[in-house]
KETORFI-654529 format. One record per residue (C-alpha): residue number from 1; residue in three letters; x, y, z. Coordinates in nm, 3 decimals, decimal comma, always signed. Layout:
N
SEPA;NUM;ALA;X;Y;Z
...
This chain:
150
SEPA;1;ALA;+10,731;+8,397;+10,563
SEPA;2;GLN;+10,881;+8,601;+10,838
SEPA;3;HIS;+10,686;+8,445;+11,122
SEPA;4;SER;+10,543;+8,093;+11,151
SEPA;5;SER;+10,291;+8,036;+11,426
SEPA;6;ASP;+10,322;+7,746;+11,669
SEPA;7;GLU;+10,002;+7,601;+11,527
SEPA;8;CYS;+10,168;+7,574;+11,188
SEPA;9;LYS;+10,493;+7,438;+11,334
SEPA;10;ARG;+10,299;+7,167;+11,519
SEPA;11;ARG;+10,208;+7,015;+11,182
SEPA;12;PHE;+10,575;+6,939;+11,112
SEPA;13;TYR;+10,631;+6,741;+11,433
SEPA;14;LYS;+10,479;+6,418;+11,557
SEPA;15;ILE;+10,536;+6,479;+11,929
SEPA;16;TRP;+10,525;+6,852;+12,002
SEPA;17;TYR;+10,628;+6,862;+12,368
SEPA;18;ARG;+10,948;+6,663;+12,303
SEPA;19;CYS;+11,068;+6,839;+11,989
SEPA;20;LYS;+11,311;+7,129;+11,967
SEPA;21;LYS;+11,064;+7,350;+11,776
SEPA;22;LYS;+11,323;+7,453;+11,517
SEPA;23;ALA;+11,111;+7,420;+11,201
SEPA;24;HIS;+11,147;+7,721;+10,970
SEPA;25;THR;+11,353;+7,929;+11,213
SEPA;26;ARG;+11,611;+8,010;+10,947
SEPA;27;THR;+11,351;+8,154;+10,712
SEPA;28;GLY;+11,249;+8,398;+10,985
SEPA;29;GLN;+11,613;+8,497;+11,031
SEPA;30;LYS;+11,640;+8,546;+10,656
SEPA;31;TRP;+11,375;+8,819;+10,668
SEPA;32;ALA;+11,544;+8,993;+10,963
SEPA;33;ASP;+11,863;+9,117;+10,794
SEPA;34;GLU;+11,907;+9,330;+10,484
SEPA;35;ASP;+12,083;+9,064;+10,273
SEPA;36;GLY;+11,800;+8,821;+10,338
SEPA;37;LYS;+11,543;+9,075;+10,225
SEPA;38;LYS;+11,738;+9,134;+9,904
SEPA;39;SER;+11,762;+8,760;+9,835
SEPA;40;SER;+11,390;+8,713;+9,896
SEPA;41;GLU;+11,313;+9,002;+9,660
SEPA;42;ALA;+11,540;+8,835;+9,402
SEPA;43;ASP;+11,342;+8,513;+9,453
SEPA;44;PHE;+11,015;+8,696;+9,389
SEPA;45;ASP;+11,165;+8,850;+9,074
SEPA;46;LYS;+11,271;+8,504;+8,953
SEPA;47;MET;+10,921;+8,375;+9,019
SEPA;48;SER;+10,761;+8,650;+8,815
SEPA;49;LYS;+11,010;+8,591;+8,533
SEPA;50;TYR;+11,029;+8,211;+8,508
SEPA;51;CYS;+10,727;+8,054;+8,679
SEPA;52;THR;+10,406;+7,959;+8,503
SEPA;53;VAL;+10,194;+7,874;+8,810
SEPA;54;ILE;+10,187;+8,063;+9,142
SEPA;55;ARG;+10,060;+7,889;+9,456
SEPA;56;VAL;+10,037;+8,012;+9,814
SEPA;57;LEU;+10,068;+7,797;+10,126
SEPA;58;CYS;+9,800;+7,872;+10,383
SEPA;59;HIS;+9,717;+7,726;+10,722
SEPA;60;THR;+9,415;+7,729;+10,947
SEPA;61;GLN;+9,401;+7,883;+11,293
SEPA;62;PRO;+9,255;+7,618;+11,525
SEPA;63;LYS;+9,287;+7,842;+11,831
SEPA;64;LEU;+8,997;+8,051;+11,699
SEPA;65;PHE;+8,763;+7,751;+11,724
SEPA;66;LYS;+8,661;+7,566;+12,035
SEPA;67;LEU;+8,808;+7,238;+11,915
SEPA;68;LYS;+9,051;+6,991;+12,064
SEPA;69;GLU;+9,281;+7,014;+11,764
SEPA;70;LYS;+9,597;+7,223;+11,799
SEPA;71;LYS;+9,774;+7,141;+11,473
SEPA;72;ALA;+9,696;+7,368;+11,182
SEPA;73;ASN;+9,580;+7,220;+10,853
SEPA;74;ILE;+9,809;+7,333;+10,573
SEPA;75;MET;+9,682;+7,377;+10,219
SEPA;76;GLU;+9,818;+7,500;+9,889
SEPA;77;ILE;+9,603;+7,747;+9,695
SEPA;78;GLN;+9,669;+7,834;+9,333
SEPA;79;ILE;+9,624;+8,195;+9,224
SEPA;80;TYR;+9,436;+8,245;+8,898
SEPA;81;GLY;+9,386;+8,543;+8,667
SEPA;82;GLY;+9,615;+8,806;+8,520
SEPA;83;GLU;+9,984;+8,804;+8,439
SEPA;84;ILE;+10,241;+8,614;+8,644
SEPA;85;ALA;+10,392;+8,936;+8,782
SEPA;86;ASP;+10,046;+9,042;+8,904
SEPA;87;LYS;+9,997;+8,701;+9,068
SEPA;88;VAL;+10,332;+8,728;+9,246
SEPA;89;ALA;+10,251;+9,081;+9,366
SEPA;90;PHE;+9,910;+8,964;+9,490
SEPA;91;ALA;+10,067;+8,667;+9,672
SEPA;92;GLN;+10,328;+8,897;+9,823
SEPA;93;SER;+10,056;+9,126;+9,953
SEPA;94;LEU;+9,883;+8,828;+10,119
SEPA;95;LEU;+10,189;+8,714;+10,314
SEPA;96;GLU;+10,119;+8,680;+10,688
SEPA;97;THR;+9,772;+8,830;+10,668
SEPA;98;PRO;+9,459;+8,645;+10,782
SEPA;99;ILE;+9,225;+8,551;+10,498
SEPA;100;HIS;+8,858;+8,500;+10,581
SEPA;101;VAL;+8,636;+8,258;+10,394
SEPA;102;LYS;+8,394;+8,536;+10,306
SEPA;103;ASP;+8,679;+8,710;+10,119
SEPA;104;LEU;+8,730;+8,404;+9,898
SEPA;105;PHE;+8,377;+8,278;+9,838
SEPA;106;SER;+8,039;+8,443;+9,796
SEPA;107;GLN;+7,715;+8,307;+9,939
SEPA;108;ASP;+7,604;+7,975;+9,776
SEPA;109;GLU;+7,909;+7,962;+9,546
SEPA;110;MET;+8,016;+7,617;+9,426
SEPA;111;GLY;+8,379;+7,504;+9,432
SEPA;112;ASP;+8,587;+7,207;+9,321
SEPA;113;VAL;+8,762;+7,005;+9,590
SEPA;114;ILE;+9,050;+6,765;+9,534
SEPA;115;GLY;+9,139;+6,535;+9,820
SEPA;116;VAL;+9,317;+6,215;+9,906
SEPA;117;THR;+9,144;+5,956;+10,118
SEPA;118;ARG;+9,329;+5,809;+10,412
SEPA;119;GLY;+9,436;+5,452;+10,354
SEPA;120;HIS;+9,409;+5,196;+10,630
SEPA;121;GLY;+9,659;+4,943;+10,495
SEPA;122;ASP;+9,613;+4,568;+10,526
SEPA;123;ASN;+9,370;+4,565;+10,814
SEPA;124;GLY;+9,195;+4,248;+10,913
SEPA;125;VAL;+8,833;+4,143;+10,925
SEPA;126;THR;+8,769;+4,281;+11,273
SEPA;127;PHE;+8,848;+4,636;+11,163
SEPA;128;ARG;+8,716;+4,607;+10,807
SEPA;129;TRP;+8,387;+4,429;+10,866
SEPA;130;GLY;+8,335;+4,482;+11,239
SEPA;131;THR;+8,327;+4,115;+11,342
SEPA;132;LYS;+8,347;+4,025;+11,711
SEPA;133;ASN;+8,673;+3,931;+11,877
SEPA;134;LEU;+8,707;+3,562;+11,954
SEPA;135;PRO;+8,746;+3,447;+12,317
SEPA;136;ARG;+9,074;+3,490;+12,499
SEPA;137;LYS;+9,203;+3,132;+12,465
SEPA;138;THR;+9,163;+3,088;+12,090
SEPA;139;HIS;+9,441;+2,933;+11,884
SEPA;140;LYS;+9,630;+3,157;+11,634
SEPA;141;GLY;+9,480;+3,490;+11,736
SEPA;142;LEU;+9,148;+3,635;+11,833
SEPA;143;ARG;+9,089;+3,904;+11,568
SEPA;144;LYS;+8,979;+3,648;+11,312
SEPA;145;VAL;+8,654;+3,502;+11,179
SEPA;146;ALA;+8,553;+3,161;+11,311
SEPA;147;CYS;+8,195;+3,040;+11,259
SEPA;148;ILE;+7,977;+3,317;+11,118
SEPA;149;GLY;+7,652;+3,125;+11,119
SEPA;150;ALA;+7,488;+2,788;+11,064
């Protein structure tokens, strides 16, 4: 897209205040000149000719909510219905426009959700089962299980 908000760019960096904030700056420059616009139009033509599935990347706007979070959540939404050229034209019309939830879903409509749970790796018993830490002077670590009961 021509413009990426700072909320979206924050998702690509771990430490925002120390980074150079250069993510996706070249794509914005690509839309600025005439050759870039022609190449992007050629890309859209290739999509409508060769692609079988069209998906759009979307991100949330956390600044609209009174939350602590500043990084935008990024999701990929597949466009269904019609011919591929119609899907590409519809996706092109949606570029850089806000999409409200009420535009996508009607009241009490059901939807399928696919998600990946966050793994916690090889955590020990203190994290996994919530056991107490052992006293400070224990041998071979204090985040272990000693005597659980009689």
